[in-house]
N, C-alpha and C positions, 0 to 999 in steps of 0.2 A: 793230235796234230800230226800229220805225216810229213816226211822230209820234202815232199813235192808241193806241199801247201805254199801258196803265195801270200804269206802273212805280211801285211804292211809293217807291223812291229819288227818282224824278222828282217825284212828288207832294210828298215831304218837302222837296225843294230848292225847288220852286216855291212852296210855302207859306212857307218861311223867307224867300225873296226878297220875296214879297208883304208879309210882316209886318215886314220890316226898314225902318228909317227911311232907309237909304242908297238911292241910285239903283243900278241894275244895273250901270252903268258903275263907280261907286265900289266896289261889292262885288267886281267882277271885278278891278279895280286892287289892292284890298286882299288879294285872294286870289292875287295874282301872275299873273293872265292879261293878255296883251298888249291884248286887247279884249274887249268884252262879248259879242261873238258866240258864243264858246265856251260862255259861261254860258247864253245864249239856246238853244243847241242841247241843252244838258243839261236845261234847264228844260222844253223841249217834248218831250223824249224822243227827239231825233234822234240823240243820242249818249249813251253812258253816262257817269256821273260817274266819273272816274278815282279809284280807291281812294287812290291816293297824294296826291290833292289835297284829300281830305276835311278833314284837320286845318286847312289854310289857309282853306278855305271856311267851315268851322265858326267859326273865329276871325273871319273877315270878317263873318259873319252873326250873330255872337254867339249861337250855339246849341251845344248839347251834342255834341261831337265823337264821343263813345262811341256815342250813340244813332244818330247819322248813319252811322258806320261799320258798326254792327250791321245797320241797315236795308239798307245796300248789300251787305254781305257775305252776308246771308240771301238776297238776291235774286240776286245775280250769281254767288256762289260758295257755294251751299247746303251742299255736302259739307265744304268747308273750314270754314265757320262751325259746322256741327255738331260737327266734330272739335274745334275750338278751344273751343266751349262745354263740351263733355264733359270735356276735359282741364282747363279752368280752373275748372270749377264746384267750389266747396269741398265737401268731404265733411262732411256735416252729421249730427248725431245725429237720431234720429227726432223728438224733441221740437223741435228746431230747425226741422226741415222743416214740422212742424205750425204753428209760429209764422209762418213765411214764407208758408205756404199761406193762413193767416188774413188776413195782410197783403195778399196778392195779390187775395184775394176782396173785400177792403174797398176796394181802389183800382182797380177795373176801368176806370174812365175816366180814369186817370192817377194820379200820385203824391198821396198824402194830404198836404195841407198841414200842415206841422209847426207846432206852436205849444207854448208853455210848458205850457199845461194838458194837452195831449196827452202831453208828455214826463213830466209829474209823474204822470199816470194810469198810464202804461206803467210807470214806475219803482215805483209802488205795487203793481201787479200783480206784478212781478218780485221786489219785496221780500217779498210775501206767499209767493210760490213758494220763495224762499230760506229763509224761516222754516219752512215746511212740510218742506222738505228737511232742515233742521237737526234738527227734531223727529224725523223718521223715522230719521235716522242717529244720533240722540242726540248731536248737536253735533260728530260726528266729521268732520273735513275730510278729503276724499279728493282727490288730485291725479292 
């Protein structure tokens, strides 16, 4: 990997380092690196981020380890990531897929900030759906 490579994993790491209140030396220490040079090399793309070090780096940077891991696996090992994603993806009913699709469309720029009002609104929608289902099945509960 050359320093000019635009690696998504490198960019993810670089942004996390820049947004951290810690110094690069503190991050390296907290992630278990002997010195910050290894971190500098990962940040500039001179070397890949070791998959096994992502949990420690995520903790040191106070970022979501799962998203960091997903980014690295998709880039470094796309075939492995696709297999994992396919096997681990829950099998959803068609209606559930529609709900998730609507959510994904709504949060194109990142997760939708959760609020009590949003929770109540969604609860109301699902309550109405449950009532409609009960009417259609004449109150019969099916498991």
